[in-house]
C-alpha positions as CSV (number, residue, x, y, z in Angstrom):
1,X,75.0,108.7,69.7
2,X,77.0,105.6,70.4
3,X,77.2,104.4,74.1
4,X,80.7,104.2,75.5
5,X,80.9,102.3,78.7
6,X,84.0,102.6,80.9
7,X,84.9,100.2,83.7
8,X,87.5,101.8,86.0
9,X,89.6,100.3,88.8
10,X,92.3,101.4,91.3
11,X,94.8,102.2,88.5
12,X,92.5,104.9,87.3
13,X,93.1,107.0,90.5
14,X,96.7,105.9,91.2
15,X,98.1,109.0,89.4
16,X,96.1,111.1,91.8
17,X,98.0,109.7,94.7
18,X,95.3,107.3,95.8
19,X,97.0,104.2,97.1
20,X,95.8,100.8,95.9
21,X,95.5,97.6,97.8
22,X,97.2,95.3,95.4
23,X,100.5,97.0,94.5
24,X,103.7,96.1,96.3
25,X,103.5,99.3,98.4
26,X,99.7,99.0,98.6
27,X,97.4,99.1,101.6
28,X,97.4,95.3,102.0
29,X,101.0,95.6,103.0
30,X,99.8,97.6,106.1
31,X,96.4,96.1,106.6
32,X,94.9,92.7,106.3
33,X,91.7,93.1,104.3
34,X,89.9,91.0,106.9
35,X,90.7,93.6,109.5
36,X,89.3,96.6,107.8
37,X,87.0,95.7,104.9
38,X,84.6,93.0,106.1
39,X,81.4,93.0,108.2
40,X,83.3,90.8,110.7
41,X,86.0,93.5,111.0
42,X,83.3,96.1,111.8
43,X,81.8,93.9,114.4
44,X,85.2,93.0,116.0
45,X,87.1,96.3,115.9
46,X,84.9,99.2,114.6
47,X,87.4,101.7,115.9
48,X,90.1,100.4,113.5
49,X,87.7,100.3,110.6
50,X,86.5,103.8,111.3
51,X,90.0,105.1,111.5
52,X,91.0,103.3,108.3
53,X,88.3,104.9,106.2
54,X,88.7,108.3,107.9
55,X,92.4,108.2,106.8
56,X,91.3,107.3,103.3
57,X,88.8,110.1,103.2
58,X,91.4,112.6,104.4
59,X,93.7,111.5,101.7
60,X,90.9,111.8,99.1
61,X,90.1,115.4,100.1
62,X,93.8,116.3,99.4
63,X,93.7,114.6,96.0
64,X,92.7,115.9,92.6
65,X,91.5,114.2,89.4
66,X,94.3,113.2,87.1
67,X,94.7,113.4,83.3
68,X,92.9,110.1,83.0
69,X,89.7,111.3,84.8
70,X,89.8,114.6,83.0
71,X,90.4,113.1,79.6
72,X,87.2,111.1,79.8
73,X,85.1,114.2,80.1
74,X,85.4,115.6,76.6
75,X,84.3,112.1,75.2
76,X,80.8,113.0,76.4
77,X,80.6,115.3,73.4
78,X,81.2,112.4,71.1
79,X,79.6,109.5,72.9
80,X,76.9,108.7,75.5
81,X,79.5,107.9,78.2
82,X,78.7,105.8,81.2
83,X,81.4,105.1,83.8
84,X,81.1,102.0,86.1
85,X,83.8,102.3,88.7
86,X,85.1,99.9,91.3
87,X,86.7,103.0,93.1
88,X,85.1,104.5,96.1
89,X,86.6,108.0,95.4
90,X,84.7,110.8,93.7
91,X,87.4,111.8,91.3
92,X,85.4,111.0,88.2
93,X,82.6,113.3,89.4
94,X,85.0,116.0,90.3
95,X,86.6,115.9,86.9
96,X,83.2,116.5,85.3
97,X,81.9,113.1,84.2
98,X,78.1,113.1,84.5
99,X,77.1,109.4,84.5
100,X,79.1,107.5,87.2
101,X,77.9,104.3,88.9
102,X,79.8,103.2,92.0
103,X,79.9,99.4,92.4
104,X,81.7,99.3,95.8
105,X,80.2,102.3,97.5
106,X,81.4,105.9,98.1
107,X,84.0,107.0,100.6
108,X,82.4,110.4,101.1
109,X,79.1,108.9,102.2
110,X,77.9,107.0,105.3
111,X,74.9,104.7,105.8
112,X,72.7,103.4,108.6
113,X,73.7,100.1,110.3
114,X,70.0,99.2,110.5
115,X,68.6,100.4,107.2
116,X,71.0,100.4,104.2
117,X,68.7,102.6,102.2
118,X,69.5,105.5,104.6
119,X,72.6,107.1,103.0
120,X,74.2,110.4,104.0
121,X,76.9,112.7,102.8
122,X,79.8,113.1,105.2
123,X,80.8,116.7,105.9
124,X,84.6,116.8,105.8
125,X,86.8,113.7,106.3
126,X,85.7,112.3,109.7
127,X,82.9,109.9,110.5
128,X,82.6,109.6,114.3
129,X,81.0,107.2,116.8
130,X,77.8,108.9,117.9
131,X,77.0,110.0,114.3
132,X,73.5,108.4,114.0
133,X,70.9,107.9,111.3
134,X,67.4,109.2,111.6
135,X,66.4,105.9,113.3
136,X,69.0,106.4,116.0
137,X,71.6,103.8,114.7
138,X,75.3,104.3,114.3
139,X,76.5,105.3,110.8
140,X,79.0,103.1,109.0
141,X,81.1,103.8,105.9
142,X,79.0,103.4,102.8
143,X,81.3,100.8,101.4
144,X,80.6,97.4,100.0
145,X,82.8,95.2,102.1
146,X,84.2,91.8,101.1
147,X,81.5,89.2,101.7
148,X,78.6,91.7,101.1
149,X,76.4,91.8,98.1
150,X,77.0,94.4,95.4
151,X,73.6,96.1,95.0
152,X,74.6,98.0,91.8
153,X,75.8,95.0,89.8
154,X,72.5,94.3,88.0
155,X,72.3,98.0,86.9
156,X,76.0,97.7,85.7
157,X,75.2,94.5,83.7
158,X,72.3,96.3,82.0
159,X,74.6,99.3,81.1
160,X,77.3,97.0,79.7
161,X,74.8,95.0,77.6
162,X,73.9,98.3,75.8
163,X,77.5,99.3,75.1
164,X,78.7,100.1,71.6
165,X,82.2,100.5,72.9
166,X,83.6,99.0,76.1
167,X,86.8,100.3,77.9
168,X,88.6,98.9,80.9
169,X,91.0,101.2,82.7
170,X,93.3,100.3,85.6
171,X,91.7,97.1,87.0
172,X,93.3,93.7,87.4
173,X,90.0,92.1,86.4
174,X,90.4,89.8,89.5
175,X,87.7,91.3,91.7
176,X,84.3,89.7,91.1
177,X,81.5,90.4,90.3
178,X,82.9,93.5,88.6
179,X,85.4,91.4,86.6
180,X,82.6,89.4,85.1
181,X,81.0,92.5,83.5
182,X,83.2,92.0,80.4
183,X,81.2,88.8,79.7
184,X,78.1,91.0,79.1
185,X,79.6,92.9,76.2
186,X,77.7,92.1,73.0
187,X,79.6,90.1,70.3
188,X,81.4,92.4,67.9
189,X,81.6,95.4,70.3
190,X,85.1,96.9,70.4
191,X,86.9,96.5,73.7
192,X,89.9,98.5,74.8
193,X,92.1,97.9,77.9
194,X,94.3,100.5,79.4
195,X,96.8,99.3,82.0
196,X,100.6,99.4,82.2
197,X,100.7,95.9,83.6
198,X,99.6,92.7,81.8
199,X,95.9,91.9,82.5
200,X,94.5,88.5,81.7
201,X,91.3,88.9,79.7
202,X,89.7,86.0,77.9
203,X,88.4,87.9,74.9
204,X,89.6,90.0,71.9
205,X,90.8,93.4,73.2
206,X,92.9,96.3,72.0
207,X,95.5,96.8,74.7
208,X,97.0,100.2,75.5
209,X,99.9,99.5,77.8
210,X,100.0,102.9,79.6
211,X,98.9,104.5,82.8
212,X,95.5,106.1,82.8
213,X,96.5,109.6,81.9
214,X,98.5,108.8,78.8
215,X,96.3,105.8,78.0
216,X,93.1,107.9,77.8
217,X,94.8,110.3,75.4
218,X,95.7,107.4,73.1
219,X,92.2,105.9,73.5
220,X,90.6,109.2,72.5
221,X,92.5,109.1,69.1
222,X,91.5,105.5,68.5
223,X,87.8,106.2,69.4
224,X,87.6,109.2,67.0
225,X,88.3,106.7,64.2
226,X,85.2,104.7,65.2
227,X,82.8,107.7,64.6
């Protein structure tokens, strides 16, 4: 069975009502990234950071997988599908995808501030001050903030290097190191890009200029011809 690797970004979840940072009405219009998504922000104003991610979590619990998420699931009958996502939501998993690697952390999890290997599920939408790890330290959002290392990137590189088909959905390809993953695709492997907006990619790709939902349906028909 051929290995299909999907790299998904914010545009993947946009049709589920998950607001992006980069769009004109995105979260960066309301928040400076340095105020809510950096280690320095956590040190300076942890209350704001905690409230920001609690709000995002509350929104996620009210959201559902869209046609794009759902459309990837049946492909597991045809391919060995591995999804590498830049998104911190769990919509791929809730749709039914079984192999999902989160590059930038997971919104519905928290981790220790003294031992990053101690990771916990959050019950509901709220992480509070006074929620402690087993070592007695405050829990923080399990998010890879700007300026922090991306622990899963090497695993992602290894997955991409084994791809027989590579698909990019809903990402500007501007956020590194995730954007660099396309450079690990083997020569001759078909690459598909789904995004309604132009994305600058320095390689030969088949572009599907649609949002995720419609784009995945078109992709499926194209992939069936590769079998």
